[in-house]
BAFI-3210 file (N, C-alpha, C; in Angstrom, 3 decimals, decimal comma, padded with zeros to 6 digits):
// residues 77
n [1|2|3|4|5|6|7|8|9|10|11|12|13|14|15|16|17|18|19|20|21|22|23|24|25|26|27|28|29|30|31|32|33|34|35|36|37|38|39|40|41|42|43|44|45|46|47|48|49|50|51|52|53|54|55|56|57|58|59|60|61|62|63|64|65|66|67|68|69|70|71|72|73|74|75|76|77]
n.u [002,914|003,122|006,221|005,950|005,857|006,510|007,985|007,676|009,638|010,038|007,571|007,563|009,818|008,802|006,689|008,457|010,209|012,686|013,612|014,489|014,695|015,131|013,857|011,653|010,349|011,026|008,988|006,260|006,409|006,020|003,840|001,732|-000,858|-003,460|-005,809|-009,170|-011,507|-010,077|-008,783|-006,447|-005,214|-005,862|-004,751|-002,875|-000,447|000,560|001,956|000,107|000,617|001,829|-000,492|-002,173|-001,069|-001,425|-004,075|-004,003|-002,814|-004,627|-006,820|-006,196|-006,380|-003,949|-000,842|000,232|-001,505|-001,666|000,293|-000,260|-002,446|-000,621|000,494|-001,003|-002,427|-000,231|000,180|-002,469|-002,372]
n.v [-065,088|-062,818|-060,859|-057,368|-055,722|-053,141|-050,408|-047,983|-045,891|-046,291|-045,505|-042,877|-041,994|-042,343|-039,542|-037,891|-037,221|-036,799|-040,150|-041,189|-042,699|-040,765|-038,319|-039,084|-039,050|-037,001|-035,243|-036,591|-035,454|-032,654|-032,114|-033,647|-033,411|-034,469|-032,413|-032,243|-034,794|-033,976|-035,134|-037,361|-037,072|-034,764|-033,240|-029,597|-029,872|-031,135|-030,750|-030,840|-032,928|-034,899|-035,239|-036,034|-038,588|-039,940|-040,048|-041,974|-044,167|-045,315|-045,540|-047,243|-049,614|-051,027|-052,732|-050,538|-049,660|-050,201|-048,655|-046,364|-046,173|-046,211|-044,473|-042,285|-042,764|-042,401|-039,475|-038,658|-039,259]
n.w [282,014|279,614|278,705|278,386|275,597|274,958|276,673|279,504|278,485|275,876|275,067|275,964|274,293|272,082|271,823|271,574|273,966|276,310|277,911|279,572|283,071|285,052|283,867|283,068|285,737|286,711|284,556|285,193|287,720|287,408|285,986|287,561|289,499|287,307|286,034|287,464|285,672|283,040|280,378|279,514|276,767|276,439|277,712|278,741|278,089|276,012|272,942|269,606|267,769|270,023|271,295|269,641|268,727|271,396|271,289|269,103|269,624|271,927|270,240|268,305|269,829|270,759|271,882|273,147|274,816|277,733|278,855|278,314|279,623|282,132|282,180|282,428|285,023|286,192|286,347|287,236|290,031]
ca.u [002,277|003,918|006,318|005,085|006,822|006,951|007,960|007,210|010,667|009,698|006,255|008,430|010,629|007,443|006,446|009,626|010,199|013,211|012,865|015,342|014,074|015,047|013,380|010,129|010,011|010,808|007,979|005,450|006,078|005,943|002,653|000,902|-001,892|-004,135|-007,424|-010,374|-011,964|-009,375|-008,768|-004,994|-004,787|-006,374|-004,118|-002,639|001,252|000,741|001,867|-000,796|001,144|001,739|-001,912|-003,044|-000,213|-001,835|-005,478|-003,955|-002,662|-005,698|-007,899|-005,771|-006,346|-003,002|-000,379|000,443|-003,145|-001,758|001,365|-000,851|-003,177|-000,278|000,943|-002,508|-002,530|000,866|-000,427|-003,678|-001,895]
ca.v [-063,973|-062,776|-059,584|-056,086|-055,651|-051,914|-050,106|-046,356|-045,081|-046,078|-044,189|-041,184|-041,750|-042,013|-038,854|-037,309|-037,012|-037,804|-041,026|-042,076|-042,522|-039,560|-037,427|-039,559|-038,988|-035,345|-035,175|-036,349|-034,633|-031,138|-031,980|-034,182|-034,140|-033,881|-031,709|-033,125|-034,554|-033,886|-036,685|-037,267|-036,547|-033,366|-032,106|-028,862|-029,642|-031,803|-030,781|-031,319|-033,869|-035,498|-035,668|-037,261|-039,816|-040,723|-040,783|-042,839|-045,604|-045,633|-046,346|-048,465|-050,756|-051,928|-053,437|-049,703|-048,864|-050,447|-048,093|-044,637|-045,946|-045,950|-042,884|-041,221|-043,318|-041,752|-038,262|-039,099|-039,479]
ca.w [281,399|278,902|279,078|277,543|274,236|274,981|278,059|279,249|278,059|274,987|275,251|276,256|273,064|270,883|272,275|271,487|275,318|277,037|278,122|280,709|284,118|286,089|283,136|283,104|286,890|286,417|283,856|285,995|288,563|287,213|285,359|288,347|288,545|285,542|286,856|287,550|284,698|281,966|279,680|279,357|275,308|276,172|279,144|277,724|278,168|275,257|271,503|269,073|267,297|270,904|271,781|268,713|268,983|272,683|271,139|268,024|270,699|272,644|269,214|267,999|271,006|270,337|272,915|274,166|275,547|278,800|279,026|277,960|280,885|283,285|282,416|282,965|286,353|287,251|286,160|287,993|291,356]
c.u [003,273|004,626|005,843|006,148|007,347|007,199|007,911|008,094|010,460|008,359|006,893|009,141|009,625|007,309|007,310|010,368|011,823|012,880|013,654|014,718|013,972|013,980|012,009|009,694|009,736|009,131|006,315|005,299|005,889|004,362|001,509|000,256|-002,839|-005,542|-007,859|-011,025|-011,366|-008,696|-007,154|-004,499|-004,904|-005,558|-003,406|-001,044|001,624|001,120|000,725|-000,643|000,940|000,433|-002,574|-002,002|-000,912|-003,124|-005,313|-003,997|-003,772|-006,532|-007,290|-005,913|-004,953|-002,515|000,327|-000,720|-002,519|-000,545|000,710|-001,465|-002,153|000,138|-000,071|-002,258|-001,287|000,626|-001,880|-003,288|-001,979]
c.v [-063,737|-061,157|-058,490|-056,350|-054,361|-051,778|-048,720|-045,660|-045,100|-045,383|-042,740|-040,951|-041,086|-040,491|-037,433|-036,615|-037,381|-038,702|-042,037|-042,134|-041,776|-038,497|-038,232|-039,062|-037,672|-034,515|-035,218|-035,737|-033,000|-031,603|-032,660|-033,373|-033,285|-033,238|-032,528|-032,971|-034,172|-035,140|-036,283|-037,103|-035,165|-031,990|-031,249|-028,499|-030,553|-031,416|-030,963|-032,855|-035,253|-035,906|-036,179|-038,674|-040,786|-041,192|-041,801|-043,962|-045,981|-046,271|-047,395|-049,953|-051,751|-052,135|-051,984|-049,033|-049,181|-048,975|-046,226|-044,722|-045,926|-044,891|-041,793|-041,383|-042,495|-039,998|-037,837|-038,773|-038,353]
c.w [280,620|278,821|278,033|276,819|274,422|276,460|277,810|278,646|276,645|274,452|275,025|274,716|272,039|270,626|271,912|272,834|275,795|278,007|279,046|282,091|285,098|285,173|283,239|284,928|287,217|285,902|284,511|287,229|288,833|286,177|286,208|289,283|287,690|286,731|286,393|286,083|283,199|281,709|279,220|278,406|275,458|277,419|278,017|277,809|277,050|273,806|270,825|268,766|268,635|271,655|270,392|268,743|270,595|271,668|270,110|268,721|271,240|271,549|269,005|268,695|270,928|271,836|274,012|274,959|276,764|279,396|278,994|279,589|282,309|283,250|282,413|284,638|287,077|287,197|286,654|289,567|292,265]
res [m|e|k|p|i|h|q|l|s|d|l|f|s|q|l|g|l|p|a|d|a|a|s|i|e|a|f|v|a|s|h|r|p|l|a|e|g|v|v|l|a|d|a|p|f|w|s|v|s|q|a|q|l|l|r|q|k|l|a|d|d|s|d|w|v|g|l|v|d|t|l|n|a|m|l|s|a]
***
């Protein structure tokens, strides 16, 4: 199995958020859980550009999809 090209910290950097482990953990803790039925990109805490970035990563079906899915799972827990 190949190593992922990107890490979760890379996604946070792309979103313009602090990308160190403690900051990622704090972000998830402060925004979890997503309300039932809310799609990750539609969550109210994203800026317009952050939401667009998440939608684009999913639409492109790129190697970022797994990380977006991981973030979604972290926020849905």
